[in-house]
Each structure stands twice: as C-alpha cells, then as structure tokens.
N, C-alpha and C positions, 0 to 999 in steps of 0.2 A: 199479699198479706203484710200489713205494716207491723213492725216490731215495737212493742211497748214494754219490754223487759229485757234483762240480761240474757244472752244466748245460752249460758250454761244451765239455765233452768228449763231448757226445752228438750224433751225426749220423745221418741216415737211410741205410739200406743197400738197394741193389737195388730191388725192386719197391715196397716201402712205406717203409722207413726205412734210412738208411745211417749207421753209426757207425764211428768210426775208432779205431785202436789206435796209441798212440805207439810209436815204434821207437827203438832205440838203435843206435849204430854198434858194430860188432863185427867179428871176423875172418870174412871171407866164405869160404864153402865152394865148391869147384868152380871156376868161371870167375874169372879175375882181376878182371873188371869186374862181378862179382856185387854186388847191393845188400846193405845190412846185413840181417841176419836179424831178422825181427819179434820184438818182445818181447810175450809174451802176458800180458794182465791176469790178476791172481789172483782177480778177481771179475767175472763177466759173465753175460749172458743171450744165448742164441742160438737161433734157430729154423731148422730145416733141412727140406729136402725130400729124402727118402731113396728112391732107386730101386734095386731089387734084381732080379736075374735068377735065377730058380730053376733047379734041375736039369731041370725039365720045360720050360725055356725060356719061363717065364711071367714077365712083368714086374709087380712089385708096387711100389706107391708109398705111402709113409707120410709123415706129418708129425709132427715131434717138436720139443719145446722142452727145452733143457738150461739149467739154472741152476747155475752153478759158484760155490760159496762157499768159497774157500780158507781165509779166516780162521776160519770155523766148522767146517771139515772136513766139509762136506755137499755133496751133489749132488742136485738134484731134476730129475725127468724127467716130462714129460707126453706121452702118446700118445693123441690122439683117434681115435675110429672112428665108424662109423655109429650105433651104439646105445649105446656105453659110452665112458667116459673111463678110461684106465689111467694110474695115477700111481705113480711110484717116489720114495721118499726114502731115500737112502743116507747113513748117519750113521756116520762113523768114530770118533766119540766113544763110541758104544755098540757098534760092530761089527755093526750090524743094518741090513737093508734092509727097508723096509715097502712092500708092493705093495697098491695100492688099485684095486678095480674099482667104478666108480660109474655108475649109469644116467644117461643124458643127460636123460631126461624126468622124473627124480626118482622114478620108480616102479621097484620091483624091489629086489633085494638090494644092499646096500652092503658089499662084502667087504674084509677086511684080512688079508693073509698076512704073517707075520714070517719073514724068512730072514736068513742071514748075508750080509754085504756081498760076500763072494767069489762068491756065486751070481749076482751082477749083471754078470759079465764080458761077457756077450753084448750088453749095452747099450753097450759101448765097442768098436766094430769094430777100432780100432787095436790094442787089446790081444788080443782074441780071434783076430784075423787073424794076429798074430805069434806065437801060441801061448803067450802070457803069461797069468799069473793076475792077478786083481785083489787087491791086497794088503789084508789085514785090519788092518794097522797104520797105514797112512797113505793119504790121498787121492791119486789119480793126479795127475800134473802137469797144469796147465791146458791144455797143447797137445794132450793126448790126444783131447779131444772135437773138436778142430779139424783133426785129421789128422796130427799130429806126435808121434812117440814120443820122439824125442831130436834136438834140432837138430844135435848133433855128427855124427850119421850121415846128415844130409841133404846133397843136392848140388843146386846151382843149375843149372837147365836153360834159363834165358833167359825172354824175354817171350812170352806167348801171349794170344790173344784169347778169354778165358773168358767165355762168355755175352755177348759183345759189348763186354766191358770189357778194357782193357789190364791184364794181370796178370803177376806174377812166379811162375814155377813152381819148386817144390822137390820133388825125388824122394828116396825112400829105399827100401832093400830090407830083407830079413830077415823077410818075412811067411810064416813057416814053415807055418802052418795053411792059408793060401790056396795056397801052393805044393803042399802035400800034396793038397788038394782038386782043384787043377787039373792035378796030375801033371806039373808043369813048374816049373823054377826061375826062369823068366822072369816073375816077378811083382813088381810094385813099387807103391808108393803115391805118387800125385802130389797135392800140396797147393798151392792157388792163393791168392795174396795180391795185393791191388791194387797196381798199379805207381804210382810217384810221378808219372808223366806224366799220370795222370788227375786233372784239376782238380776240387777239391772245396772247399766253403765251410768252410775251416779257418783258424785264426789264422795270420797271415802269418809269425810267427816259427817255425812248425812247418816244419822242413826235410824230414824224411823221414816220410811218413805211409803206413801200410799196414794193411789189414784183411783178414780171411779171407773168401774167396769160396766155399770148399768143398774137398773132396778126393774122389779116386776111386781104386779099385783097378784097375790096368791089367795085363792078361795079354797078353803079346806072343808071337807065334809065333817059332819058332827059325830060319825061313828068310829071310835077308836077300836083296836090299836093301830089299824092300817087304813087311815082315812084316805079317800080319794082327794086329789088336788088338781085344780085347774088354774091356768094362768091366762086370763083374758087380755092382759096388757103386758108386753115385755119391751123394755128399752135396753138395747145393747149399745153401749158407748164404744164407738169405733175409733174415735180420735178425741184427744183432750189436750189442750195447751193452756196452761195457766199464765197469767200476767200478760197476755197478748190477746188482741181481738183482730178480726178481719175488718180493717178500716172501711173497705168498700161496702161492707154489709150495711153500714149506716148512711151511705150516700143515696140520695133519692135518684131513681132512674131518670135518665135523660128523656126529653120529649114528653114528659108527663106533668100534668098540672093537677093539683089537688084542691078543688074548690072548698073553701071553708077551713083550710089548714091554718092553724095558729102558729106564727113564727115565735121563736124564742126571743125573749127580751134583749135589748141592747144590740139589735142587728138591723138598724135602719139602712135604707139604700144610701150609698155614699153621696154626699152633698157636694156639688161643684158650683153652687149658685154664686159664690164669690170669686170664681175664676173667670178669666176673660178670654183665654186662648187655649186651644188644644192643638197639639201636633202629634202625628202618629203615622205608622205604616200599616198597611192592611192587605191581607190575602183573603180571597173568598173562593170557596168550593161550591159550585153550582149544583142544584139537585139533579139526581138521575144522570150524572155525567162526572167524568174525572177532570173536566176543565177547571183550571184555576186562573183567576185574574188577580191583579194587584193594583194598589194605589197608595200614594203618599198624600196625606191631608194636612192642611193648616186651616184651622177654623178660628178666626178672630171675631168673637161675638160682640165685643165692644165697638169695633169699627164696622161690623157687618161685612167683612171681607172674607172670602173663602177661596182656597186654592187646592186643586186636586191634580196631581200628576198621575198619568195612567197611559196605557197603550190604546191608540185609536186605529181601527182597521182602515188602511188606505186602499188596499186591494184584498181580494179573498185570501191571499197568501202573505200579505205584508202588513205590518203595523208600524205606526209612528208614535214614539213616545211624545206625549203632549202635555203641556200645562194648561189647565183650565182655571182662570181667575174670575171669580164671580163677585160682582159688586152689587150688593142688595140695597145700597143707598140710591143708586140710579137705575137699578134693574138691568145691568149689562153684564155680558159674559165676554171675556177675551180668551181666545184659544191661540196658544203659541206653540207650534211644533218645535221640537228640539232638532238641532243640526242644520237649521236653515239660517240664512243671513238675516241681518237686522231689517226690520220692516215687515217680516213675514208674520202676519197674525190675522185673525178673523174676529170680527165683532158681531155679536148677536144679542137679541133681547131675551132676558129671562122671562119677562112678561110685558107684552106690548099692549095689554088692555088697560093699563094704568099710566097716568102721566108721570107719576113719581112713586117709585117703589117704597120710599119711606113714609108715604101716606097710608099704606096698608095698615088697618087696625081691625080688631075684632077676631083675628085668627088666633085662638088660644094655643094652637099647636102648629104654628108656622115652622117649617123645617129649620133646624139650627137657629131658632129664634133666641135661644139662651143655652147656657151650658147644660142645664138639667133637661132641656127639651131635646138635646142631643141623644139622651137615653130614653126619651119618651115619657119622662116623669110628668109632663103636663097633661097627658091623656091616660096614663096607666098607673095603677097601684101595684108595685112589685112586692112580692113576699120572699122572705129569706128562706132558702132551701138547703142551707147547710153547706158542707164542703163539696167541691167538685174537682175533677181532674181534667186538665186540658194541656196538650203538648207536654205531658209529663209533669206539669206544675199543679200543685194543689192550691186551689183558690176557693173563694166563697161565691155561692150562686144566689142570684135573685131571679125570680120568674114572674111573668105577668102576661095576661091575655090582652090582645089588641084587636079592635074592630075597625081600625082606620088604615090598614095596610094589607096588601100593596096599594099604592095610590092609583094605579092604572087598571084597576079591576073593572070588569063590566057587570059584575054581580051586584045585587042590591045589598047583600050583607057578606062580611068576611069575618073570620076568626083565626087568628094566628097566635102562637105561643112564642114569646121572646124570653130567651135565657141568657142573662148577662153573667159573666164570670169575672171576678176581680181578684187581684192579689195585692200584697203590700210591696211597695217599691218606692224608690226615691224619685221625686220630681223636683224640678228647679223652679225657683221664683226669684223675683228681683226686689231688692230693698229700695227704699226711697233715695238711697245714694247710688243706685245703679249696680249694686253688687249682686252677683248670682249666689244664692244659697240653696241648699237642698233640704227637702222635708220628706218625711215618710208619709205616704198617703195610700189610700186604695187606688189602684189603677186598673182599668179594664184590659183584659187579655183575650177575651173571646165573646162572641155572640152567636147564638143559634136561633134561627127563625123557622118555625115549623108550621105547616098548614094543618088545621084541625079538620078541614074538609076540602074537597076540590074547589079551587078558586080559578075562575076564568079571567084572564088579563088580555090586554091588547097584544101582548107578545106570545100568548099561548097559555097552556094549563099549568097552574101551580098545584100539583097533585097532592091529595090528602096524605099526610105522613111524610112528605118530602121536606127537605130543609135546605136553607142557605146557611153555610157554616163560615163564619168570619173569624180570622185570627188577627188580633191587633198586636203590634210590636212598637217598641220605642215610644210609648205614650208619654208625653211631657206637656208642660204648661207654659213654656217659654220658647220663642223662636230661635234665640241665639244658641241654644244647646243643640237643636236639630239643624245640622249644617245643610245649606243649600248649595250644592256643588255646581249647579248648572246655570246660575245667574250671578253676574258680578255686582248685583245691586240689591240682593235680598229676596224675600219671599214674594211679596205682593208688588211686582214691578211690571208695568205695561209700557215702560219707556220706549221700547223698540217699536211699538205700534204707532208712534207719532213721529212725523218728520220734523225737522228743525223749526218750521214755521207754524207748528201746532203746539209749541211749548215755549215757556219762558224760563231761563236760567237766572235766578234771582239770589240776592244775598242782603242781609241787614247786619248792622254792627250791634254787638252785644256789650252792654255795660256791665262789667264784673267787679266794679269798684267795691261793692259790699263784701266781696270775698275774692281777692285777686288769685289766691292759690287754688281756686276751684278747678283751674285748667290742668292741674297736676293730680287731680283725684280721679278714681274710677268713674265717677258720675259723668264727667265731661266727655269721656269716650265711650259711654255705654249705649247700647241699643235703646234701652229704656228712655234715656235722655233725648235721643233723637226722635223717638216715637212721640214723646211729649210735644215737641215742636211740630211734628207732623199733624197731630190731632188738633193742636191749638190753631195752627195756620189754616187747616181745613175748616175749622169752625168759624174763624174770622172771615175767611174767604167765601163761606157758604157753598162749599163744594164737598164732594166725597173725599175721604182720606186717600183714596186711590189716586186722586189727581194731584196730591202733594207727594213727591217722591224724591229719592236720592238726596236725602238731607245730610248735610255735613256740619260738623262743628270744627272750626278752624281757629287756631291760636298761632299768631305770628310772633317772631322774635322781637318785633318792635312794640309788642304789648297789645296790639289790636286783636280783638276777638270777633269772629263772624259766625253767622249761621247761613249756610247756603242751602238752596233747595230748588227743585224744578217744579214749576206749575204747568200741568197739562191742560190743554184747552178741551173743549167739547170735540169728540172725535167726529169728523165729517160723515162717517158711515152711519152715525146715529140718525142724521137727518133723512137718510134714505129708508131707514127702518121704521122710524116713527117721528114725524115732524113735530107733533105735540110735545113729545118728550124732549126733543132737541131744543125747542123754543123755551121750554120750562126750565132747562138747566142753566146755571150761571155761566156766563161766557168767561173766557180767559181774561179779557180786558176788565170786566166787572170784578172778577175775583182778585185781580192784582190791585185794583183801586180799593177794594174793601180791606185787603191786608195792609196796604199802605196807610189807609186811614186809621186802622186799629193800632199800628205802630206809632203813628203821630199822636194818637190819643192816650198812649201809655198802657194799652190793653194787652200787649204782647210781652209777657214776663214769666219768670219761673220763681216760685217761692220755695225755700227749703230750710232745713236746719242743719247746721254744721255738726259733723260727727265728733269733732275734737273737743268743742266747748259748749255745744248745745245752743249756740246763738243762731238767730234767724238771719237769713240773707235773701236778697232778691237780685236776680239777673234780669235786666230789662232791655228791650230793644230800643236803640237810640232813635229818637224822632228824626224823620227825614233821611234815614240811612238806607232805605230800600232802593236797590239799584240793580242793573242788569250785569250779569257775569258773561264775559265773552265765551261763547260755547264753541270749542273747536269742532264739534260734530257738525256744525253748519257748513263747513268747508272741507275740502280735501285737496291734495296736491297731485301732480302727475307722476310723482316718483313712487317707488315701491312702498315707501312709508306713508300711510294715509294721513298722518298728523305730524308733518315735519315742523320743527320750531327753530327760531333764531333766538339764542339765549341773550338775555340782558342781565346786568348786575342788579339783583334785587335781594332783599332779605329772604332767608329760607322760610318756608311755610310748613307748619305741621298740621295735618288735617286727618280727620277720620270720616269715612263715608260708608253709607249703606242706604238701602231703602228701609225705612223703619219697619221693624218686624223681621229683619233679616239677620245676617251674620254680624259678628263683632266687626267694627270698622278697622280699616288698615291705616297705618301711619305712613305718610309719604313726605319727602322733602324735595320738591322740584327745584330746579336751578333758576327758573324764571317764571314770571306770571304774565308774560305777554307773548304773542305769537305773530308770525308773519305768514300769511296763507294766500293761496290762489284758489278761486272757485273751480269746481269741476262738476261733471254730471254723473248721475248714477244710472245703473241699468237694472231692469226688472228681472225677476226670476220667476220660474213657473211654480205656482203654489202646489203643495201636496194635495193629492186627491182625498177629500174628506166627504163621506156620504152626506147628501143633503136630504132632509126630510121635507117633503112638500105639503105635509098636513098643516092643520091650523096651529098657530103659535101656542106656546105653553100658557095656560091660564092660571089665574090666582087660585082658583078652587082646587087645582091639581096639587097645590102645595100643602094642603091640609093633611095633618096626621103623619108626618114623615119622620120627625126626630132626626136621625141621621139618614132618613129615608132616601133622599136624592142620591147620596153617595152609595147607599146600599142598592137602590134600584138600578142605578147606572151600572154597577158591577154585576148585579144579579141577572137582569134580563138581557138577553142577547149577548152571549158570552163572546168576548173579544170584539164586539161591535163597538160602535161609537158610544163612548161613555158620556152620559149626560148630554147626548145629542139626540139620538133616536128617542130616548125616554122623555126628554124635555119637549120634544117636537118643536125645536127652535129652527127658525130660518137662518141659515148661515150665508153671509154675504162675503164673497171673495173681494178683498179691497185691492184693486190694481194700483191704487195710488199710495198704498202703505209700503214704503220702501225701507 
C-alpha cells in the first residue's frame, strides 16, 4: 500500500486497524447538542463487511474494499470470493468501468469487460437505494461509499453503542428504491461515526475526532409505540484510512487485455522514430520453466547493423559466449566466439533467397526495420494501461494484441498479448560537435508476451496463458556510453574474420584549414565524428558500413591531419554460400577505386558550424591523398613479441581509434611510424563446436512481424540452445581459411 499522506494521520480501526478522520465544526442538524458533522476525506481506503437479506430470507455476507481517489476521479473496488477475485476500476476521466474476473489460483480465464461508469450504480447502495443514477460526468461525493448522500439532509439521532463502541448516529430519508421494494415509506439509512468520548491515540491538539463505523438500511413497521424493525442491508466498516489509497488497486491486472478500453489522454506510446541506435542488456525467463537466458544488444537502424552477445550451446553441458553481428545490407551474419584466437569466426547467410538484402521492399514489419518497429508499432496499436510495477520499479504500461508472432508457428492464426513497461530515465545523445549530452526519456524496462491460446511452433507448444518475460537493463541510444569490453575496436567489428590479404588499410589527408583548431575540440576525437566518415566512405565505396572499420582520426605535430580506415573485401566464404550474392557485392578493388574517385572529385568532406562563433567550416579530403598504410598485422617475427619494431626518429603522432559505433578512442604517441619485419606462418586452431542446422535456409517471409522478434525468438525458443542459429535455420560454414 503506497503512502499518500503524513504517517501521523493513520490509526487502526476496529478489529485490525483504526484510522481517524479530522472533523470540522459546522452547523449541527437535528438536536441542539449535536456534534459537528464529520468531514470526509477526498482520498481514502475502506474495507467493509456487507450483510444482505434476500427476498428468500437468506443472509449473504460479502467483503469489499473501496479505494476512493477524488483527485484522479477514480474508484477501485475489490470483491474476493472462494474461487475468483472480482475487481472494478471506475474512471470518470474516460467514462468507463473495467470489470475483471481473476482466478485465485492463477489458473483459468482472466476476463476483462468494458462498460460505462453509469452501469456501476449497484456498487453504491446509497445511490441505487435512493433511485439515483451514477453520473457519467463526475465522481460521486466521498461520503456516498460511507453511507451519506448529502450531509444537509441528515439528522442527528444521538449516541448509540455500535458494535460495542460509543458512536454518533445520523439518519436520512429519501430511499425511494428501498421504499418501493419494501412497500413502505418507513425506510431510512443510519450511518454511524465514532463518538468523541472514545479515547484514541491521537495528537492532543485534535479536539473533535470521528471516523465511520458503518451504515445500515432500516425498515420500520408503522405500528407504534414498539414498532418492529428490519435491516436488509448492513455495512460494517472494518478498516478506514484517510488520505491514502492502495495504489495497486488501480493497476490493471497483468496478462489481461480489455478490448474497447479508452486510454486517458496524453499517453501516447513513446516515439523513437527519430532515434538511430538502441543499446541494451536483456534477460528472459522462459514459460513453464525457471530457465533464464541473457543477451546484450546493439541495434543500429541507420546502418542496418545489429549485434547480439549471448551464450551458445557448444555441448549439452557447455556454452560459449558469442557475438553475433548481423549485416542486413548484405544479408550476412558473422559469429565470433569469445576466448578464441584471431581468425576464429563463422559466416552465414541471413537470407540466401535474395541477391541483395537491401533490395527487400514491401515488408511493412521487417524485424528491426526501424526504431518503432522494434516495439511492433508498425503492426500493433498499443493502448495505455496506466502504472505497472516491474523489478520493484513503477513504470507505465502499454498493451497490444499481435497476430504475427511467433514467426515459427505452424498454426494458421495466432494471438498474443504484448505488454511493454516504460519508466523515465536519462539516455545519451550526441550533439553535432560530438559531445555526449543526457536527456530524460521514456525507456523500456520490461516486456511480457502471453499466448491467448495454444500456439504450435516448430520448437514445441507455446501454451495458452504462458508467457515470455523479458527484463531490459541499461537501455541507451549511443554506443560510446555502453562500453564494449571484449573488443579492441568497438561494437560492429568483424576485422578478425579477415586475413591480411582480404583487407586494405588506407588513409587520406584531411584539409582542416577552414578551422585549424578543430583538432583540439571534442568533435575530432568523438565516436560520432568517426562514424560520420565510416558512413560516408561506405556510401562512396558502395559497400555496407560493416566493411569500413577501425576508423582513426590522426593529428601529427607537423600539422598534418589524416583519416585512417580499413576496407574489408568480400569474404571468400560468401562465394561458397551464395555465388549470386558474392558476384553482386562490390569488390574490394572496386570500392577502393570508388572512394579514391570520390576524394579526387571533392565529394568526401565534413560540414559543420563552430560552437565558439557560429561560423561554418568544411573539412575536406585532399585530392590524390588516398594511400596504403603499412599494416603490421600482415607480418610477424619469430620472437616472443609478435610485432617487434625498429624505431626511427619521427615526429610523435596523436591518434584516436575505434570501430565507429564503439568506445571512445584512445590517444597514443608511438615513437616511430615505420617497422622492420620478417614474415612468418600461422597455425590453425580447432573451432568450437556449434550446432549446425541442416534444414532449409532462413527465408524472407520468416522475417515478417517480428519487431524485436528475432532477438526474442532466439532467446525464447530452445533455452540455452543456439541463439539466432536454430531459429534462423541458417547454414553455418566453418571457415578453415579464416585465421
């Protein structure tokens, strides 16, 4: 129960807890010595025992909890029974009443009915008994739940011993519906409030203290002086707490979808359409099991590059932590196990039915096609469901039904409920000058996917009511904030999959004469700046951004400024997997020619605006300056040091290096820029055992309707099995030539 008022105003009532309501002096009704009328709080929780006598003279007893939230125009009601919980949430902001029927043991249907608030009048005996309607425009007054329609019409009847406690009794008439049912006008309602003579542990300065004890409908016979009296309805208030409500009473139950529910205004699903990259960590609990899997994800929607780190089953009892780098420009997947030497990687096709992945069009819900598609917004309309609690954090929930997931179903139709939970947090973004700034945004912290019916998949049964529960951590929008400790070159790096003769280490001179001091600004050493060159060079070279890697910005003491990068060739394994795709891709020689031509034509440049004076500047590649950088990785010595060097006297060099999208660059000052080396040979290593799926390759149709589906599917089906391997049905080729 969440606190919404000062603790000194809370006392326990009757059997368990008594709470008090402050009262104010006012004009007394009825007797001259009547006490002040109690003032009812505009925010409270009360639990009542309700006794009813039916027409068949049967006594029924119910227990109910009312949470009255006047400031938010809501009332929540709980009614427990032997097998189910019935809950109502009446919201006058939307004019709707939600009725939930929930099984006590967690098994069975979880129903939600949407009605107009006017239909909830029977939940308020004071209104229904007086023949009044429940207004659709405003919440009823707080006294209605406690037995008072209007204090102006009440009459003080003196002190009574209500349930052994001294109490003040107030009566009022006008119960037209009860009069009609009883066929007599002698019907009244008596409401009881504690008398001031009852000593309670309250602050001494409180003069008049009174709290509700309950109310009852009294039907009196018409023959005096000792008329018979019946009480067809009795409400005994067992608990009352003013200025506080049970916050959970207003939370919509999990795994429940309410068709036709109107959301409150101003609660649109968070918009990520202008963002380009997500980074996050993820844990998933699989349905009907305690197994938990994990993954770290980097989704670059602009470059169409995705990386997932996860555990892959190498044997039934062993796993290997593996990085999966997916290039949706060329339709390739690079699998790199951790802890193995350089050259250990596996190349596979995401889709070998197309010659070029970037040609795919017409799929409105291609997985991770856009930031909003990550959440399924391209196929699903989500409705705001109010506050929700996950991992002890209070967040906001949006829910929607999807008919396109899971992707590997063998059924004709599927229906799943997706529940996203967001909270407010700081995320990073980069300015045009390469500086990282933090903004407060909605960030996802959890997702629950529940089956509305039994769904048969290639991996087994997704049973009705079972759920995949995903916990998201460290969600951010920039790569340099999420450190990558296992790569020396950043997030999207497949450098080690290529031997020296499958890549070119190149550089070009950068003319910074329009702003010489740019080399001393955060821009020059920022990840954002290097990513700019990566994307531009990939565009000019007509290759995927994955093939432009390890970009450096270098400033020498002699005033020369350079941009270094590595151009990766077509991987030879692609030719074995799909010759058409291999022939369609730009060769390394062609890409180098295209980049050189673009530099010579003045097409490789950076335009910006100085932060100090607002003047525009342009950094442009110098024509004819593209050249090869001697790569020490091509050679090794026979000594214990794999890269021995013979120093020469040269100016010191300051450089920053990373694979764009990775960590902040490091600054180094080598003592020389030339090396003396001797060639040597390399030895092969035994690759780790990774399960091979011999079924048909993954097809483009399988991608439809996933949002983050491939990540979710890989974690969800086949716990601790090959993530994004079995599910994708990709052929893995062990590349003995990749050293």
